[in-house]
C-alpha positions in Angstrom: 0.0 0.0 0.0 1.3 3.5 -0.9 0.2 6.4 1.1 0.2 9.7 -0.8 -0.8 13.2 0.3 -2.1 15.9 -1.9 -1.1 19.0 0.1 -2.6 22.2 -1.2 -3.7 25.7 -0.5 -6.8 27.2 -2.1 -8.4 30.5 -1.3 -11.1 30.5 -3.9 -11.5 26.7 -4.5 -9.7 26.5 -7.9 -6.6 24.7 -6.6 -8.7 22.5 -4.4 -10.8 21.5 -7.4 -7.7 20.4 -9.3 -6.3 18.7 -6.2 -9.4 16.6 -6.0 -9.0 15.4 -9.6 -5.4 14.6 -9.0 -6.3 12.5 -6.0 -9.0 10.8 -8.0 -6.4 9.9 -10.6 -4.0 8.6 -8.0 -6.7 6.5 -6.3 -7.4 4.7 -9.6 -4.2 2.8 -9.0 -4.7 -0.3 -6.8 -3.1 -0.3 -3.4 -2.9 3.5 -3.2 -4.3 5.5 -0.4 -4.6 9.2 -1.1 -5.4 11.9 1.5 -6.3 15.5 0.6 -4.6 17.8 3.1 -4.9 21.6 3.4 -1.5 23.2 3.8 -2.6 25.1 6.8 -3.5 21.9 8.6 0.1 20.6 8.3 1.8 23.8 9.5 1.2 23.1 13.2 2.2 19.4 12.9 4.7 18.9 10.1 5.8 15.5 11.6 2.5 14.1 10.3 4.2 14.1 6.9 6.4 11.2 7.9 3.5 8.8 7.4 3.4 9.4 3.6 5.4 7.9 0.8 4.9 10.8 -1.5 3.5 14.3 -1.9 1.7 16.1 -4.6 2.1 19.8 -3.7 -0.3 22.5 -5.0 -0.6 26.2 -4.6 -2.2 29.0 -6.6 0.3 31.2 -8.3 0.1 34.6 -6.5 2.4 37.3 -7.9 4.7 34.8 -9.4 5.0 32.3 -6.5 3.3 30.2 -4.0 0.7 31.7 -1.7 1.7 33.0 1.7 -0.3 30.1 3.3 1.6 27.6 1.3 4.9 29.3 2.1 4.1 29.0 5.8 3.6 25.3 5.4 7.0 25.0 3.6 8.7 27.0 6.3 7.1 24.8 9.1 9.1 21.8 7.8 12.5 23.2 8.9 12.9 20.6 11.6 12.3 17.8 9.1 14.8 19.4 6.8 17.5 19.6 9.4 17.2 15.9 10.0 16.5 15.1 6.3 13.5 13.1 7.3 11.7 13.5 4.0 14.7 12.3 2.0 13.9 9.9 -0.8 10.2 10.5 -0.8 8.5 11.1 -4.2 7.2 14.6 -4.9 5.5 16.6 -7.7 3.8 20.0 -7.9 0.8 21.7 -9.4 -0.4 25.2 -9.7 -3.4 27.3 -10.9 -3.6 30.9 -12.1 -6.1 32.9 -14.1 -3.8 33.4 -17.1 -2.4 30.8 -19.5 1.2 31.6 -18.3 0.7 33.8 -15.3 4.2 33.0 -14.1 3.1 29.6 -13.0 6.6 28.2 -13.8 8.2 30.2 -11.0 5.7 28.6 -8.6 6.7 25.1 -9.8 10.3 26.0 -9.4 9.7 27.1 -5.9 8.0 23.8 -5.1 10.9 21.9 -6.9 13.5 23.8 -4.9 11.7 23.1 -1.6 11.6 19.4 -2.4 15.3 19.3 -3.5 16.3 20.8 -0.3 14.5 18.1 1.6 16.2 15.4 -0.6 13.0 14.3 -2.2 12.7 12.8 -5.7 10.9 15.2 -8.1 8.5 13.8 -10.7 7.7 16.1 -13.6 4.8 16.0 -16.0 5.4 13.5 -18.8 2.0 14.1 -20.5 2.4 15.1 -24.1 0.3 18.1 -25.2 -2.6 16.5 -27.1 -3.4 19.5 -29.3 -0.4 18.4 -31.4 -2.3 15.3 -32.3 -5.4 17.2 -33.4 -7.3 17.3 -30.1 -9.1 20.6 -29.7 -7.1 23.0 -27.4 -9.6 23.1 -24.5 -10.0 19.3 -24.5 -6.2 18.6 -24.8 -4.2 17.1 -21.9 -1.3 19.3 -20.9 -2.6 22.1 -23.2 -0.4 24.6 -21.3 2.7 22.6 -22.1 4.3 22.2 -18.7 6.9 19.6 -18.1 8.1 20.5 -14.6 4.6 20.0 -13.0 1.0 20.4 -13.7 -0.4 23.8 -14.7 -4.1 24.6 -14.9 -6.0 27.8 -15.7 -9.1 29.1 -14.0 -10.7 32.3 -15.2 -10.4 35.3 -13.0 -13.4 35.3 -10.6 -14.7 32.1 -12.2 -16.5 29.4 -10.2 -14.2 27.0 -8.4 -15.1 24.2 -10.9 -14.9 26.4 -14.1 -12.0 24.5 -15.8 -11.8 23.4 -19.4 -12.0 19.6 -19.9 -8.3 19.4 -20.8 -7.2 20.7 -17.5 -9.4 18.2 -15.6 -8.2 15.3 -17.8 -4.6 16.4 -17.2 -5.1 16.5 -13.4 -6.4 12.9 -13.4 -3.6 11.7 -15.6 -1.0 13.5 -13.5 -2.3 11.8 -10.3 -2.4 8.4 -12.0 1.1 8.8 -13.3 2.4 9.8 -9.8 0.8 6.8 -8.1 2.1 4.4 -10.8 5.6 5.8 -10.4 5.4 5.5 -6.6 4.6 1.8 -7.0 7.2 1.3 -9.7 10.0 2.9 -7.6 9.0 0.7 -4.6 9.0 -2.5 -6.7 12.4 -1.7 -8.2 14.0 -1.0 -4.8 12.6 -4.3 -3.4 14.1 -6.3 -6.3 
């Protein structure tokens, strides 16, 4: 059994909506337990992270980086960092903003750097953009063309679930790939 945590912050519900679809994708792999965890819930008890095999980290992109709430969560793990207690755990990142680019890449780089400092193993986004195969843009997986993590776009002031089909499909595929990789890495290290 692999225990994965989708840790996220979401002020308006958009990042949470994507987090739920990522979790759904990960749960589609047998012997995978997935818990949705709000970043603010972990800040007071970061040692709770030790029970998980991997983390899918998500923050909205605010002014070119993670939200303050998510940064507080990151900062709360200093004790775990000093002892390198998260070393070797699998990690990946996702972000949402209201524009197609919106400087989401810098948010993913922040998440990547955080994970590298903890000695985690970063898993990027291997999903090929489907619009190159003729799938309509709004229906295409990885339509925003991100390789370092998952990017999704929610219209400014849009409802929390107002995403195009392609972004939802990408979230499920991203979660599924993460869970498959967690199991594959575990099997390879046991052999």
